[in-house]
MIKOLSE-342724 format. One record per residue (C-alpha): x, y, z. Coordinates in steps of 0.02 Angstrom, whole numbers, plus 50000, padded with zeros to 5 digits. Each point is the difference from the previous one (the first is absolute). Last residue first. Layout:
# residues N
{{X, Y, Z}} ...
This chain:
# residues 676
{{51220, 51936, 52273}} {{49985, 50085, 49830}} {{49981, 49832, 49911}} {{49868, 49946, 50123}} {{49909, 50167, 49984}} {{50000, 49984, 49808}} {{49930, 49824, 50013}} {{49861, 50061, 50113}} {{49960, 50143, 49881}} {{49991, 49880, 49852}} {{49886, 49882, 50097}} {{49879, 50144, 50035}} {{50003, 50051, 49816}} {{49966, 49819, 49945}} {{49854, 49987, 50123}} {{49926, 50164, 49939}} {{50011, 49938, 49820}} {{49917, 49834, 50044}} {{49856, 50094, 50084}} {{49980, 50109, 49846}} {{49987, 49846, 49890}} {{49870, 49923, 50116}} {{49896, 50159, 49997}} {{50009, 50008, 49808}} {{49951, 49816, 49989}} {{49849, 50022, 50114}} {{49941, 50156, 49907}} {{50016, 49913, 49830}} {{49907, 49847, 50066}} {{49857, 50112, 50054}} {{50008, 50084, 49829}} {{49968, 49837, 49906}} {{49974, 50073, 49824}} {{50073, 49851, 49906}} {{50143, 50100, 49925}} {{50024, 50095, 50164}} {{50038, 49836, 50089}} {{50133, 49956, 49871}} {{50082, 50171, 50014}} {{50006, 49982, 50189}} {{50073, 49825, 49988}} {{50148, 50053, 49893}} {{50116, 49867, 50071}} {{50056, 49945, 49828}} {{49903, 49837, 50017}} {{49846, 50101, 50047}} {{50012, 50110, 49847}} {{50023, 49849, 49885}} {{49848, 49914, 50078}} {{49891, 50153, 49965}} {{50066, 50017, 49823}} {{49966, 49815, 49970}} {{49819, 50021, 50054}} {{49981, 50151, 49885}} {{50070, 49894, 49858}} {{49853, 49880, 50017}} {{49946, 50027, 49819}} {{50119, 50095, 49886}} {{50047, 49833, 49920}} {{50174, 49944, 49954}} {{50027, 49923, 49829}} {{49986, 49812, 49968}} {{50017, 49954, 49815}} {{49966, 49816, 49978}} {{50109, 49855, 49946}} {{49901, 49843, 49955}} {{49970, 49846, 50106}} {{49914, 49876, 49886}} {{49845, 49916, 50073}} {{49915, 49987, 49829}} {{50112, 50058, 49860}} {{49959, 50176, 49941}} {{50172, 50027, 49927}} {{50090, 49838, 49960}} {{50132, 49944, 50124}} {{50172, 49996, 49921}} {{50104, 49843, 50004}} {{50179, 50053, 50030}} {{50112, 49889, 49894}} {{50150, 49943, 50100}} {{50168, 50073, 49945}} {{50105, 49873, 49906}} {{50178, 50013, 50064}} {{50126, 49935, 49874}} {{50174, 49952, 50058}} {{49937, 49938, 50166}} {{50067, 50087, 50156}} {{50141, 49917, 50099}} {{49944, 49999, 50180}} {{50039, 50153, 50108}} {{50134, 50008, 50135}} {{50003, 50179, 50067}} {{49844, 50036, 49898}} {{49886, 49896, 50111}} {{50060, 50084, 50160}} {{49970, 50172, 49922}} {{49827, 49953, 49940}} {{49954, 49928, 50171}} {{50062, 50157, 50090}} {{49903, 50110, 49880}} {{49842, 49900, 50030}} {{50026, 50012, 50188}} {{50021, 50189, 49983}} {{49837, 50010, 49902}} {{49910, 49898, 50134}} {{50064, 50119, 50134}} {{49957, 50153, 49895}} {{49822, 49938, 49975}} {{49984, 49964, 50187}} {{50052, 50179, 50040}} {{49873, 50069, 49876}} {{49862, 49887, 50068}} {{50039, 50044, 50181}} {{49991, 50186, 49962}} {{49837, 49986, 49903}} {{49911, 49885, 50123}} {{50042, 50103, 50154}} {{50138, 50007, 50129}} {{50188, 50017, 49976}} {{50106, 49881, 50101}} {{50088, 49901, 49864}} {{50150, 49910, 50078}} {{49907, 49969, 50163}} {{49870, 49903, 49900}} {{50122, 49857, 49971}} {{49940, 49888, 49858}} {{50084, 50107, 49869}} {{50171, 49943, 50058}} {{50086, 50112, 49868}} {{50168, 49914, 50035}} {{49929, 49842, 49922}} {{49949, 49833, 50073}} {{49853, 50048, 50111}} {{49860, 50095, 49914}} {{50048, 50000, 49817}} {{50082, 49829, 49997}} {{49856, 49924, 50097}} {{49874, 50075, 49880}} {{50105, 49942, 49852}} {{50003, 49823, 50069}} {{49812, 49999, 50017}} {{49988, 50062, 49820}} {{50116, 49859, 49945}} {{49896, 49873, 50098}} {{49867, 50023, 49866}} {{50115, 49897, 49889}} {{49917, 49844, 50074}} {{49847, 50044, 49895}} {{50097, 49960, 49841}} {{50057, 49829, 50060}} {{49829, 49955, 50072}} {{49912, 50057, 49841}} {{50119, 49902, 49886}} {{49967, 49842, 50101}} {{49812, 50023, 49990}} {{49903, 50046, 50157}} {{49913, 50151, 49923}} {{50000, 49995, 49811}} {{50112, 50142, 49943}} {{49946, 50179, 49963}} {{49852, 49975, 50115}} {{49823, 50062, 49964}} {{49867, 49996, 50136}} {{49896, 50152, 49948}} {{50093, 50023, 49835}} {{49890, 49881, 49898}} {{49835, 50077, 50054}} {{50046, 50185, 50006}} {{50084, 49988, 49828}} {{49852, 49926, 49908}} {{50015, 49818, 49942}} {{49998, 49962, 49813}} {{49961, 49819, 49956}} {{50077, 49900, 49859}} {{49963, 49895, 49846}} {{49852, 49885, 49984}} {{49904, 50070, 50147}} {{49901, 49871, 50102}} {{50125, 49944, 50132}} {{50083, 50168, 50036}} {{49829, 50081, 49986}} {{49931, 49906, 50149}} {{49943, 49819, 50019}} {{49848, 49973, 50111}} {{50014, 49833, 50089}} {{50190, 50012, 49997}} {{50098, 49849, 49936}} {{50090, 49901, 50135}} {{49892, 49842, 49981}} {{50036, 50000, 49813}} {{50186, 49974, 50039}} {{50116, 50118, 49908}} {{50138, 49898, 49918}} {{50181, 50056, 50017}} {{50076, 50018, 49827}} {{50153, 49898, 49951}} {{50126, 50066, 49874}} {{50118, 49879, 49913}} {{49930, 50032, 49826}} {{49899, 50159, 49989}} {{49814, 49975, 50040}} {{49895, 49996, 49843}} {{49894, 50147, 49947}} {{49817, 50052, 50024}} {{50002, 49960, 50184}} {{49835, 49980, 50094}} {{49976, 50140, 50128}} {{49857, 49955, 50119}} {{50064, 49821, 50019}} {{50168, 50071, 50059}} {{50180, 49953, 49960}} {{50136, 50085, 50101}} {{50166, 50089, 49962}} {{49955, 50086, 49837}} {{50140, 50090, 49909}} {{49926, 49976, 49826}} {{49837, 50086, 50048}} {{49867, 49963, 50129}} {{49999, 49883, 50150}} {{50085, 50126, 50115}} {{49855, 50121, 49963}} {{50053, 50172, 49941}} {{50039, 50166, 50084}} {{49993, 50184, 49950}} {{50034, 50122, 50143}} {{49922, 50173, 49987}} {{50099, 50162, 50015}} {{50069, 50099, 50147}} {{50179, 49980, 49941}} {{49987, 49907, 49834}} {{49969, 49815, 50017}} {{50139, 49876, 49957}} {{49935, 49885, 49865}} {{49896, 49842, 49980}} {{50002, 49955, 50185}} {{49961, 49817, 50026}} {{49875, 49942, 50129}} {{50095, 49891, 50124}} {{49947, 49817, 50006}} {{50170, 49930, 49947}} {{50083, 50106, 50138}} {{49902, 49931, 50148}} {{50114, 49850, 50030}} {{50148, 50120, 50006}} {{49911, 50095, 50139}} {{49979, 49841, 50103}} {{50181, 49949, 49971}} {{50062, 50170, 50062}} {{49887, 49989, 50152}} {{50060, 49823, 50037}} {{50180, 50064, 50001}} {{49953, 50139, 50121}} {{49910, 49873, 50111}} {{50161, 49895, 50004}} {{50093, 50157, 50060}} {{49871, 50049, 50131}} {{49998, 49839, 50100}} {{50187, 49980, 50032}} {{50009, 50191, 50012}} {{49907, 49990, 50166}} {{49824, 50071, 50011}} {{49968, 50167, 50085}} {{50030, 50098, 49840}} {{49846, 49922, 49919}} {{50018, 50046, 49817}} {{50047, 49826, 49937}} {{49871, 49907, 50105}} {{49841, 50097, 49957}} {{50074, 50033, 49827}} {{49998, 49813, 49959}} {{49812, 49979, 50025}} {{49963, 50167, 49918}} {{50097, 49957, 49842}} {{49917, 49825, 49996}} {{49820, 50061, 49993}} {{49991, 50038, 49814}} {{50092, 49839, 49955}} {{49876, 49895, 50100}} {{49855, 50089, 49913}} {{50055, 49940, 49829}} {{50011, 50145, 49875}} {{49839, 50003, 49898}} {{49977, 50189, 50020}} {{50167, 50023, 49908}} {{50121, 50115, 50089}} {{50034, 50187, 50015}} {{50156, 50065, 50089}} {{50057, 50077, 50165}} {{49998, 49843, 50107}} {{49819, 49965, 49946}} {{49872, 50085, 49889}} {{49876, 49877, 49925}} {{49936, 50015, 49822}} {{49822, 50028, 49936}} {{50037, 50168, 49921}} {{50061, 50066, 50167}} {{50058, 49924, 50162}} {{49965, 49982, 50186}} {{50149, 50001, 50116}} {{50033, 49812, 50014}} {{50109, 49967, 50152}} {{50168, 50067, 50059}} {{49928, 50174, 50030}} {{49883, 49933, 50134}} {{50020, 49811, 50012}} {{49927, 49982, 50176}} {{50096, 49965, 50159}} {{49915, 49969, 50168}} {{50049, 50108, 50149}} {{49824, 50034, 50066}} {{50009, 50180, 49938}} {{50039, 49940, 49825}} {{50174, 49991, 49926}} {{50023, 50041, 49816}} {{50125, 49910, 49889}} {{50141, 50109, 49936}} {{50054, 50058, 49828}} {{50168, 50084, 49969}} {{49997, 50136, 49870}} {{50085, 50016, 49830}} {{49934, 50139, 49889}} {{50043, 50013, 49815}} {{50023, 50185, 49965}} {{49936, 50098, 49849}} {{49932, 50156, 50085}} {{49824, 49927, 49989}} {{50064, 49854, 50105}} {{50050, 50120, 50140}} {{49840, 50105, 49988}} {{49886, 49846, 50004}} {{50096, 49905, 50132}} {{50012, 50138, 50131}} {{49849, 50104, 50050}} {{49874, 49925, 49878}} {{50059, 49826, 50051}} {{49960, 50028, 50185}} {{50154, 49968, 50105}} {{50019, 49829, 50084}} {{50138, 49943, 49882}} {{50099, 50157, 50045}} {{50022, 49936, 50178}} {{50057, 49830, 49932}} {{50163, 50072, 49935}} {{50030, 50094, 49839}} {{50088, 49964, 49835}} {{49973, 50102, 49841}} {{50078, 49909, 49851}} {{50050, 50103, 49850}} {{49959, 50179, 49950}} {{50129, 50109, 49911}} {{50058, 50170, 50065}} {{49945, 50163, 49919}} {{49989, 50117, 50149}} {{49810, 49984, 50001}} {{50020, 49812, 50022}} {{50103, 50021, 50159}} {{49881, 50135, 50064}} {{49853, 49884, 49973}} {{50085, 49869, 50109}} {{50012, 50115, 50152}} {{49823, 50062, 49975}} {{49939, 49820, 49987}} {{50092, 49950, 50160}} {{49922, 50150, 50087}} {{49830, 49941, 49939}} {{50028, 49830, 50079}} {{50069, 50070, 50164}} {{49846, 50108, 50025}} {{50041, 50019, 50185}} {{50098, 49855, 50077}} {{50132, 50112, 50078}} {{49977, 50183, 49954}} {{50069, 50045, 49830}} {{50152, 50020, 49889}} {{50029, 49951, 49818}} {{50153, 49936, 49907}} {{50060, 49936, 49832}} {{50157, 49928, 49918}} {{50093, 49943, 50156}} {{50156, 49913, 49936}} {{50056, 49818, 49992}} {{50168, 50014, 49912}} {{50023, 49957, 49815}} {{50058, 49850, 49898}} {{49985, 49877, 50146}} {{50029, 49822, 49931}} {{49837, 49934, 49932}} {{49906, 49850, 50074}} {{49860, 50099, 50084}} {{49971, 50086, 49832}} {{49986, 50185, 49956}} {{50072, 50040, 50171}} {{49888, 50105, 50115}} {{49996, 50188, 50022}} {{49917, 50062, 50160}} {{49833, 50089, 50022}} {{49989, 50083, 50171}} {{49847, 50045, 50104}} {{50057, 50107, 50146}} {{49898, 49981, 50159}} {{49989, 50130, 50137}} {{50027, 50003, 50187}} {{49944, 49960, 50177}} {{50042, 49821, 50047}} {{49875, 49878, 50073}} {{50039, 49829, 50075}} {{49866, 49870, 49974}} {{49818, 49977, 50041}} {{49832, 50077, 49953}} {{50059, 50097, 49849}} {{49875, 50111, 49910}} {{50096, 50164, 50015}} {{50163, 49903, 49983}} {{49975, 49969, 49814}} {{50146, 49886, 49953}} {{49892, 49901, 49874}} {{50015, 49841, 50102}} {{50133, 49992, 50137}} {{50143, 50123, 50024}} {{49897, 50137, 50082}} {{50021, 50182, 49954}} {{49917, 50147, 50089}} {{49981, 50159, 49898}} {{50100, 50153, 49948}} {{49920, 50162, 49940}} {{49972, 50057, 50180}} {{50184, 50022, 50033}} {{49980, 50084, 50170}} {{49899, 49844, 50044}} {{49819, 50023, 50045}} {{49929, 50049, 50169}} {{49858, 49921, 50099}} {{50102, 50006, 50160}} {{49904, 49855, 50079}} {{50051, 49870, 49871}} {{50182, 50024, 50047}} {{50107, 49920, 49864}} {{50016, 50147, 49881}} {{50095, 49953, 49841}} {{50182, 50048, 50000}} {{50081, 50129, 49888}} {{50156, 49930, 49915}} {{49890, 49908, 49874}} {{50029, 49820, 49946}} {{50031, 49970, 49816}} {{49918, 49830, 49973}} {{50010, 49904, 49836}} {{49870, 49974, 49863}} {{50040, 49873, 49862}} {{50009, 49992, 49812}} {{50107, 49881, 49897}} {{50043, 50056, 49824}} {{50034, 49923, 49829}} {{50018, 50134, 49864}} {{50120, 49927, 49872}} {{50165, 50066, 50073}} {{50138, 49989, 49870}} {{49991, 50185, 49960}} {{50079, 50049, 50166}} {{50158, 49898, 49973}} {{50061, 50076, 49835}} {{49909, 50160, 50049}} {{50124, 50041, 50138}} {{49925, 50002, 50176}} {{49987, 50181, 50058}} {{49832, 50002, 49910}} {{49925, 49893, 50139}} {{50044, 50135, 50128}} {{49913, 50130, 49891}} {{49845, 49891, 49992}} {{50001, 49984, 50189}} {{50006, 50189, 50017}} {{49859, 50009, 49872}} {{49898, 49878, 50103}} {{50016, 50101, 50161}} {{49959, 50166, 49917}} {{49849, 49935, 49904}} {{49930, 49911, 50152}} {{50017, 50163, 50098}} {{49909, 50090, 49859}} {{49860, 49872, 50002}} {{49979, 50015, 50188}} {{49993, 50191, 49985}} {{49868, 49993, 49863}} {{49896, 49872, 50096}} {{50001, 50112, 50155}} {{49957, 50152, 49894}} {{49817, 49951, 49987}} {{49975, 50030, 50188}} {{49841, 49918, 50064}} {{50088, 49852, 50082}} {{50128, 50120, 50070}} {{49864, 50098, 50090}} {{49932, 49840, 50078}} {{50177, 49953, 50054}} {{50025, 50169, 50082}} {{49837, 49984, 50096}} {{50041, 49823, 50058}} {{50172, 50052, 50061}} {{49922, 50148, 50090}} {{49878, 49883, 50088}} {{50139, 49878, 50044}} {{50100, 50141, 50076}} {{50155, 50070, 49916}} {{50176, 49944, 50041}} {{50120, 50144, 49973}} {{50155, 50035, 49895}} {{49935, 49952, 49828}} {{49860, 50128, 49978}} {{49898, 49952, 49847}} {{50014, 49979, 49812}} {{49937, 49835, 49927}} {{50043, 49996, 49814}} {{50167, 50090, 50027}} {{50080, 50043, 49833}} {{50015, 50190, 50018}} {{50034, 49981, 50187}} {{50155, 49897, 49957}} {{50078, 50157, 49924}} {{49982, 50115, 50150}} {{50049, 49859, 50119}} {{50160, 49966, 49901}} {{50050, 50184, 49997}} {{49953, 50019, 50183}} {{50111, 49853, 50048}} {{50149, 50065, 49901}} {{49982, 50175, 50071}} {{49984, 49932, 50177}} {{50158, 49895, 49977}} {{50095, 50153, 49938}} {{49949, 50115, 50145}} {{50180, 50053, 50033}} {{50119, 49889, 49902}} {{50019, 50104, 49843}} {{49953, 49893, 49851}} {{49863, 50113, 49931}} {{50115, 50153, 49977}} {{50102, 49905, 49870}} {{49850, 49963, 49889}} {{49974, 49813, 49967}} {{50033, 49952, 49819}} {{50053, 49819, 50024}} {{50165, 50039, 49913}} {{50021, 50159, 50105}} {{49978, 49906, 50163}} {{50125, 49869, 49938}} {{50129, 50136, 49962}} {{49972, 50082, 50170}} {{50035, 49834, 50083}} {{49857, 49902, 50077}} {{50015, 49942, 50180}} {{49875, 50126, 50071}} {{49874, 49947, 49868}} {{50015, 49821, 50063}} {{49970, 50054, 50180}} {{49839, 50087, 49944}} {{49947, 49843, 49907}} {{50032, 49902, 50160}} {{49896, 50123, 50103}} {{49860, 49992, 49871}} {{49994, 49811, 50020}} {{50012, 49878, 49856}} {{50108, 49872, 50089}} {{50185, 49988, 49950}} {{50082, 49878, 49879}} {{50102, 50139, 49917}} {{49916, 49955, 49835}} {{49836, 50025, 50094}} {{50056, 50173, 50054}} {{50054, 50036, 49820}} {{49824, 49955, 49943}} {{49917, 50112, 50129}} {{50119, 50143, 49955}} {{49957, 49986, 49815}} {{49814, 49998, 50037}} {{50013, 50151, 50116}} {{50100, 50101, 49873}} {{49873, 49962, 49863}} {{49858, 50047, 50118}} {{50080, 50170, 50020}} {{50102, 50059, 50150}} {{50019, 50190, 50006}} {{49814, 50015, 50035}} {{49912, 50140, 49910}} {{49970, 50166, 50088}} {{49822, 50064, 50004}} {{49853, 49990, 49882}} {{49966, 49833, 49916}} {{49816, 49994, 50048}} {{49969, 50176, 49938}} {{49905, 49940, 49845}} {{49888, 49893, 50109}} {{50048, 49921, 50165}} {{49956, 49816, 49980}} {{49969, 49996, 49813}} {{50164, 50090, 49966}} {{50092, 49893, 50126}} {{49936, 49839, 49920}} {{50041, 50052, 49821}} {{50175, 50056, 50049}} {{50032, 49835, 50089}} {{49935, 49902, 49851}} {{50114, 50092, 49880}} {{50149, 49976, 50117}} {{49962, 49813, 50011}} {{49998, 49989, 49811}} {{50170, 50085, 49985}} {{50073, 49887, 50138}} {{49951, 49831, 49928}} {{50119, 49994, 49851}} {{50089, 49843, 50060}} {{50162, 50059, 49920}} {{50013, 50152, 50113}} {{49973, 49894, 50156}} {{50118, 49862, 49941}} {{50138, 50112, 49933}} {{50003, 50105, 50159}} {{50003, 49845, 50112}} {{50137, 49917, 49897}} {{50108, 50156, 49996}} {{49985, 50027, 50188}} {{50040, 49818, 50042}} {{50151, 49994, 49883}} {{50061, 50170, 50063}} {{50009, 49926, 50172}} {{49869, 50054, 50125}} {{49945, 49828, 50060}} {{50167, 49963, 50080}} {{50063, 49905, 49849}} {{49863, 49961, 49874}} {{50093, 49859, 49916}} {{50047, 49984, 49815}} {{49971, 49817, 49958}} {{49850, 50037, 49890}} {{50100, 50109, 49881}} {{50007, 49875, 49855}} {{49813, 49966, 50007}} {{49983, 50000, 49810}} {{49944, 50181, 49975}} {{50079, 50046, 50169}} {{49937, 49979, 50178}} {{49901, 50163, 49997}} {{49913, 49950, 49838}} {{49858, 50118, 50049}} {{50083, 50150, 49919}} {{50004, 49914, 49830}} {{49819, 49943, 50010}} {{49930, 50172, 50038}} {{49821, 49964, 50051}} {{49877, 50136, 49955}} {{49867, 49993, 50135}} {{49820, 50047, 49966}} {{49863, 50001, 50131}} {{49817, 50026, 49959}} {{49984, 49817, 49950}} {{49941, 49948, 50172}} {{49957, 49815, 50011}} {{49872, 49991, 50138}} {{49891, 49846, 50015}} {{49885, 50055, 50139}} {{50027, 50014, 50186}} {{49872, 49945, 50127}} {{49937, 50142, 50108}} {{50084, 49994, 50168}} {{49933, 49903, 50147}} {{50028, 50080, 50170}} {{50159, 49933, 50082}} {{49956, 49892, 50148}} {{50004, 50067, 50177}} {{50130, 49925, 50117}} {{50088, 49834, 49981}} {{50024, 49885, 50148}} {{49896, 49856, 49928}} {{50099, 49997, 49838}} {{50160, 49969, 50093}} {{50144, 50122, 50014}} 
């Protein structure tokens, strides 16, 4: 489907905020989560037939060890009480609990089957009575008649308690109705709460999958991650007839386009796909030259419409990793993240203790000409110049400042042959090395969110240049040659870096705006940035190269943001488990002493720090959710009475009576046919 053939655009939703919900608590049981053995000795045990005792025991141990079910039950009880009042839990309870559903979903994935309610129903029919008892399902619940309906209703009843955008999923509403529902959602304070709780669930499932890796391997990871957003296309299609004016039956999804920021709502050309994006943070090796000491696992996850608030979603995903106690290392993202506003991405990420590594690109004007853009001088502070992610002396020769842009124009042009790009890459490395003597020196590593203290490259015993504005008080060490600063390159109005005797303190927002963990274009930068392909490889592994086949929407047909997010979280979790199991079948020899990385804590009150917040449900807008819940259950008359629309009540009652008469007439005809 091309961009020109698309129907009405999705109405804009209110931009999300940084949402790290600390309302949820999960007590991880480390012993239960070692489902492949304390040292991986049981990794070679196969899940024969999907319902072997091995598969059942691993699924039960994983779900119980993750500790997510008790918190989800508390949230479900809170939601139903606020929705219906004290009598909200009246009536018969479902025989299938959320714990049962989670275990069955995981066993279905172990069985390499799609997550469809019909397949889960088939799985239950294949369980032995002993396996049913071990899972804890009541005997009367597994009878074949109506079993699939009971499973589906149990899942729908639970997912409603976490659904940020509740609406009817079986019809395509008009564009006007879609706009009205979106406006109501933008005013609903519980949307953020539900999104935060879904993030909590997904990331705690991933955390549990990480804990299945024995600590001797897990503790070697030093916090390096690559972050990328990947498409999860929706089973419901986007409307293509612009004259119908109707939205998709999955109105939470959005159009995805491969180019740019993937936002299909603003695309002018390109093929569009209706779906969601999952932002994944993947483990990277501690060094590009190390032998693999642990598998590349997904450590964090968030879920959103394509191209919408992708920077803030990446921050939410990363904040969850830090909140779970993991160390911070390099944070690598592609050029799309480079374009994000610093207050939406760089500031929070750096304040969490990460060193960001982004690719920088020249800018192309409307007439096709190239300008330096991010590869040129990006202002500065304290009298210095900010370039390629670092601060440099204001007397740096102009030719050296322009060379990174001149080489990037050739090196980053994908249309040029490799015979031209490879020499340009070598020139870029040489150009950056020529800049190093002019770099302003960092006295100490700044605290997360704190100021950066730098000194002039002509000052101190480790000086690399000699400058007329900073005469040396001590002799140059023997054998060391200082580059002379030419008087013609000196600034007309020297800043603090030139006039202060000691150092200059740069506020966080100024030094972090264009900060890079490694100097862009340097040899070490290019090697480290090349590891970003690991996240691309994980996306391909998840969506195409594993039995989960997460890229096929026909294997996860449920509609709605909440349902799709939960299914995607289980698919990523299953991929993690598969990677851990494969790794443990033939693991490397662990070091004798494993030194666990020191987790650098973020000081309370730090500027731009993402801190956990308590996010309880609000009573506001619950009447709207009650109305939607009634309609989804087919209780249209009750819903119309709630809003006082008596004409609608009369119409619905008449339609219901007409359907009853039709059913009675059909029943009589069938009886006559049988009698004849």
